[in-house]
N, C-alpha and C positions, 0 to 999 in steps of 0.2 A: 275718322280713324278706323272704324270697323271695316270700311271698304278697302282702305289702304292695307290693313293687316291681312284681309282675306286675299288680296292680290299678291302680296308678298309670299304667303304660304303656298299659293298656286305656283308661283315661279320657282320656289325652292323644291317642290315636289317634282316639277318638270325637269329641273337640273339633275336631281337625284336619279330619275329614270334614265336620262341620257347618259349619265356616268356609268350606271350599272350595265347598260347595253353594250358598252365598250369593254367590259371586264370579262374576257374569255380566257379559259385555261391556256397557258402557253405550252405549245408542243415541246416535248423533250426528246432528243435523239441521242443515240449512242453509236459508237463505231461498231460495225458488224463484227460478230465474233468469228473466230476461226472455225473451219468446218467441223473439227472434232469437238468443239464446244457447243455447236448448234445441235448436236445429237441429243443433248439433255433437255431440249425444248420442243414441245409439240408443234405441229403445223398450225394449230388453232392459236397458239401463243404468237407466232410470227405474223398472223393475219390481223391481230388487234392493233389499232392505232391509238396512241396516247391522247389524241385530240377528242375531247368530249364536248360536243356543242349542244346536245339535246338530251332530254330525259329518256327518249327512245333509245339512243345509242348507249347510254349508261345501263339501261335495263338489258339490252342485248348482250353487253359485256358480262353482266352478272350471270347470265344464263349459260355462258360458255364455260367448259371445264378447264380452260387454260390456266387460270390462277391456281386451281387445285393441283394441277399436274406439275407445277414447279416444286411442290413439296414443302411449301411454307404455310405456317399458321401464325395467327396473332395470339400473343400471350398477354392477358390483362390481369392485373392483380391489385388487391387492396392490402396495404401493408401498415402494420402498427407494431413497432418494436417497443421494448422496455426502456424507460428512462432510468439509466443507471445512477444518475445523481438524485433522482426522486424515485427510489426503487419500488415504492408501493403503487405506482401508477404507470401507465403506458404513455408513450409519446403521441405525437400528432398522427392522424391517419393520412396516408399518401396513396395515390393511385399511379400505377406504372404500366406502360405498354412497351412490349418488346416483340421481337420476332422469334420464331422457333422453327427448326428444320426437322422433318420427320425421318427417323432412323429405322422405322419398322417395329413390329412387335409391340405396338402401342406406346413407343417411346419418342418423346419430343425433346431435342437438345436446344437449350437456350442459355441465356446469361443468368448468373446468380442474382443480379439486381431484380429480376422478375420474381424470384422466389423468396428472397430474404425477408424475414419477419412477416410473411404473407398470412393474412387471416382468410383470404379467399383468392383462388386462382381460377381463371377461365380460359379455355382454348376456343378459338373461333376460326372458321374457314375464312379465307381472304375476302370472299364476297359477302361474308357475315350472314349467310343463309342458315348457318348452324353454329350454336354456341353451347358449350358443355362445361360443367364444373371439372376442375382438374386437381391433381394432388402432386406433391413432390415425391419422386421416387428416390432421388439422391441429389445432393448438392455439395459443392466444395467452395467455401467462401474464399480461400486463398487462391485457387485457380480461377474463380469467378464464373463457374459453370453450374448448371442445374439440369436435371433430367426429370421430365414431367410425364404423367400419364393421366388418363381420365379417372375421375373420382368414382364413377359408377360403371360397372361392366356393360350395362345396357347402352352406354353412349359410345362404345368402342367403334361403332359403325361410322363415326365421323371420319375415320382414316381410310375408308374403303376406296375412295378415289384420289387419295393423296399419294403422291409419288414417294417411294422409299429411296433414301440416300444411304450410301456407304461412305466410310472414312477412307480417304486416299493417302497418298504419300505426302510427307511434309514439304513445304516450300522453303526455298533459300533465296537470299538476295539476288535480284536479277530475274527471277522466275516470273512468268506471266500466268494469270488466272482470270476468272470472271466473277464479279460480284453479281449475285442474283437478288433482285429487289422487286418491289411492287410500286407502281406509280398510281396515284389516286387510290391507293389501298388495294386495287384489284388487277391492275394491268401489269403483267410480267415484263421485266426489262433486264437485259444483260449488259453489264458495263465492263469492258476490258480493263484489267488492272495490272500493275507491275509492282513487285516488291522492291522498294527503293532502299530501305535500310532496316536495321534492327534496333528497337528501343529496349535497352537493357537497364533503364533507370528504375524499374519497378521490381517487384518480387520475382517475376518471371519474364523471360524475353518475349517480346511481341513484335510482329512484323508491321512496319509502316508501309502501306500500299497507296498508290496514287492512280487515279483514273487516267487512262491513256487517251489524249485528244479530246478531253471534255471535262466537265465539272460533275461533282457528285450531286444527286438530287437532295433537296432540302430535307426530305423525310427519310434519309438513310438512318436506319435504326439499329440499336444493339440486337445481336442475335441473328443478323443476316448471314447467310453462308457464302463462302468463297469456294467456287467449284473449278475443278480442272479435270478434263476428260470424264465429266459426269459424276465425279466424286467430291465429297466435302474435304477441302484441304485447309480450311480456316474458318473462324467465326468472328464476326465483327464485335469488338468489345467497346469501342468508342469512336466517335467521329470528330476530327479536327477541322472545324469549319474554316478557320483562318488559312490553313495550309492545304485545304481540300484533300485531306488524306484520311484513312481509317487505320486504327490499330487493330491488329488481327491476332488471335491466339492460334498458333500453328497446329497442324494435324497431329503431330506426335504428342502434344499435350492433351488434345481432345481424346485421342485413343487411350492415353494413360488414365484419364478421368473415367472413361467408360469401363475399363477393366478393373479399376481399384475396388477393393471390397470394403464393406461397412461404411460408416459415416466419417471416418477419419480422412484427412487430406493426405495425399501422397507426396506433398512438398516438404522436404526435410529441413531441419534447422540444425546446423552444425554446432552452434553454441560457442561462437568465437566472435570477437571484435577485432577488426583489422585496421592497420594504419599503412598508408602508402610508403613507398621506398624511393621517392623521387629526389631525396636529399642525398647528394654524393658523400657528404661527410658522415651521415648516419649509416650509409651502406658500408663504408670502410670500417666503421666501428663494429659492424656486424660481421666483418670478415667476408663480405660478398665481393666478387669480382666486379669491375666497372660495367661489364656487359651483362651481368646477371640480373634477373628479374625476381619477382616474388611479392608476397604480402606479409608484413610484420604482424605477429600475433600480439596485440596489446592487452587482451583479456580473454581468459577462458571461462565461460559461464558454468556455474555448478550444475551437476546432474546431466550435462549435455553429452552428445555423442563424441565430441572432440575430447572432453575431459576423460571419458571412459577409455578412449583409444590411446591416451597418453600424450596428447598435444599440450604444450606448456607455453606460458607467457614468455615472450622473448624468442620463440621459434620463428622461422621464416618459411612459409609455405611456398615452394618453388614450382610445384606442378600438381595438376589435378588429373587423376586417371591417366597418367603418363603424358599429359599435354602441358607443356611449359607455360609459365606465367611470365609475361614480358615486364619491362622496366616500369611501365605505368599501370600494372595490375590487370592486364587483359589476357584472355586465352583464345586460341583459335578453335572454336566449337565446330564439330564436324558438319553441323547443319547451318548455323547462323554466322559462321566466320568469327571475326574478332569481337568478343563481348567481355564485359566486366567479369573478373574471376569470381567475385562473390555471387553474381547472378548465375554463373555456371554451376557453382556449388549447390544452389537450390534446385536447379532444373536438370542437371546432368543425369541423375538417377533418382528413383522414388524411394520412399521409406522401406526399410527392411533389407535393402541391398547394401553391398559393401563398396567402398570407394577408396582407392589407393591415393595417398597424398605423399608427395615428395617434400621433405623438409630439410632445412639447414639449421643445425643447433650448435652454436659456438663454432661455426666454421666446418662442422662435420656433417656430411650428407647421409641421409637415411630415408627410410620409407615407413609409413604407418598405415594400417588398414582400419578404416572407420566404418562401423555399422550405422547406417543412417537412420535417424528417428527425429522426433520433436520433443524429446524429454527436457531440453533446455527451457522451453516455454510452457510445457505442461506440468512439469514436476518441480520447477524451481520455486524459490520462496516468494517470487512475485509472478505468479502464473497468469495465463490468459483465461478469461471467462469463456466457457463454451458458448458459441454463438447460438442464439435462439432459446437459451435457457434463462429462466427468470432469475435475476440477481438476488443473492442472499443479503439479508439485512436484519437488524433488530432496531426497532424504534421504541425506546424505553424512557418514559418520563420526559420526552422531548429531546433526548439524546439519540442521534442516529449513528449506529455502528455498522460498518461494512468491512468485508475482507478487502485488503488493499491489493489490487491486481493491476496488471498492465492495461487491461480493458478500462478500468476505472480511470487510470491516469490519462489514457488517450481521450476519454470522454471529457475530462476536465480541461485538457488542452484545447479541444474543439470548441468549448464554450468561451475560449479566449482568456481564461483566467491564469493560465500557466499552472505550474505545480507549486504548492506552498513549500517553504523552506524545509520544514520537518520531513516532507515526503522526498525532496531532493536529497536530503542528508541520508534518509533511509536507503535510497537506491544506491548510495555510495557505501553503505555498510551492510551489504547483502551477506557477506561472509560471517559477520557477527550474528545475524539472524539464524544462519545455518548452524553455527556452533550451539546456539540455544535450542536447536531442534524444534523450531516452530514449523508446524504444517501450514498455518495461516497467519498472516499479519493482520491484526484487527485494528482498524482505524476509526476514530471518532471524526466523522466527516461533516456533520452539520448539527446545529442546535436550534430547536424550536422553543421560543420563550414560553415557559410554563412555570407554575409555582415551584416545581422540583428543580428547575435550572436557574433559579435566581442567583445572579452574580457570575454566571458562567456563559451568558448569552453570546459574548464575543470571543469565546475560546475557539472551539472547532479545530479541525485539521491537526490532529495529533494521533500518535500511536498508543494504544492501550497495552501496557506491559504486564500489569498485574491487577487482580481483583481481590481485595481483602488480603493482600500479601501473597497470593498464589499466582505463579506465572501463567500467562495465557499461551497455550500451545496450538489451539485450533479454534475455529469459529464456533463449532458445536460445543466444545468444552467451555468456551467463554459464556455461552448461553446458560450452561449449567451453573457456572460460578455466579452469574447474576441472580439466579434463582435460589441460591443457597441462603437460608436465613442467618441473620446475625443477631447477637444478643441485644444490641441497642437499636437495631433496625436501620443502621447506617451502612451504606455500601461505599467502600473506598476504592477509587480507581487510580492506579498509578500510571502516569502518562510520561511521554518523552520530552516535554517542554514545560516551562513555568506555567502554573505553580507546582507541577510535578505530581500533585495529588489533588483529587477533587472528591467531595463527599456528597452523597445523594441520600436523602431520607426515603426509605423504601415506601412508606405510606404515601408520601407526596408523589412519588413516581407512579404508584399504582393508581392514585386518584387522577393524575394527569393522563395516564393511559386510557382510563375510561372516557375522559373528555375528548381525547384525540380520536378515539374510536367513534364517538358520537358525531364528530365532525367529518365523517365519511372516509376516514382512513380505515378501511374495513379490515386490513391485515397488518398487525403491528410487528410481526416477525416472519421471516422465511429462511429456513435453515438449510434446506436441501435443494437439489436440482428439480425444477418443475418446468416442463415444456408446455408452451401453448396456453398459458393461463388466460 
């Protein structure tokens, strides 16, 4: 048996070596670029072959400056965001790799996925002969972009031999350009691309581009630049492997991101919910001609730009910036062609500028001027949490209280649980909350079984309306109400579902707080904005 076993192992090893000897890298080719596009690549780049058979060839490629001269860098990051459903702790650690394109003055443009929730970011040359710590100079989660620089000034020499790129003119459907990428991480390659269509299903329009006469490399990554006449005209946001296309953010949005000030996004929110007008009976009811287009205003959100400008429920928006809306809710954008009108509203102009809307109100035509902002999502009763900021919470006696925000609601949806009925009801009663002048809506989101929560373990998911008979106006004021002493040591919480009032013994709650703290929940409350905890 030993001899048989030994002979079988020898045969398996031989088969393994024979199989490995046949596994050589497959050469990849691309259609030659046009002469004006070749000007952006050095002669050294054109001389490099993507076929690497030996360690000597690989070493020779690493020594050439070609990869640096295309102006690309790798962006590696370690990310760990906050778990908004368990706000005292952070989520899992992830590692992300993307590409970045050098814009000069120590600035590297990349995708926001490389910087979001990052605890550490590193820039490296394509041949990985140099790696340096990096920092985020600015980022825009809505646009999906980030601008990076070196963490320490002494490392700025990493850019000495990296080519500087400028932003070019935006692309339109039918335009041709070149995707610049790296094969085997170090070999520059240009892939002729054409803009096939515009994807207007997201917050912002993106170009869908396809390789001409070939397929995209498997390692096509986010952050790769699209170049035309040596200038960056787009940035790859995602790759569609099935259709062999890439979604690209156009140059006009890249330029807007680079010139916007501060940390706020330039993507506005009008503060309106629309309904289509494809029903002819509904159109006649609104006194619209059969050939007229537009979008019906089904809801105007409080505090938003539309409400301030005077837009009302029941209005029909018939034009944006003088551009008519057709019968199925599309506008002819000067760059993108026909796109969804609501996408155009977000992308046509940045925050702070004004936008003229043509409206039809009970058959009467008029115009209103809207000053664009994001007040509908930042100042409303159910606001967004600021990205990258530690979530606010109070863990008291086993009861977890949090401000109810759209960010929390989205996190709950992602977990697959949907929204509890009290929360859905709340979102339908926003106007009532405004009348009560609440700055925050405080929710009881989770209950940890402790001696203080006996009998309430299965409650959860409700809105706290009063503490000891006093209305809750904000999250910080709610914390003060919890801390107020009572004569009998009992705290009464009025909630919006049965049993409508719960009673907590303060001494039991404080004892439970001590036990929770000892069980490694080091922070039982966070009331203000804290970044990078």
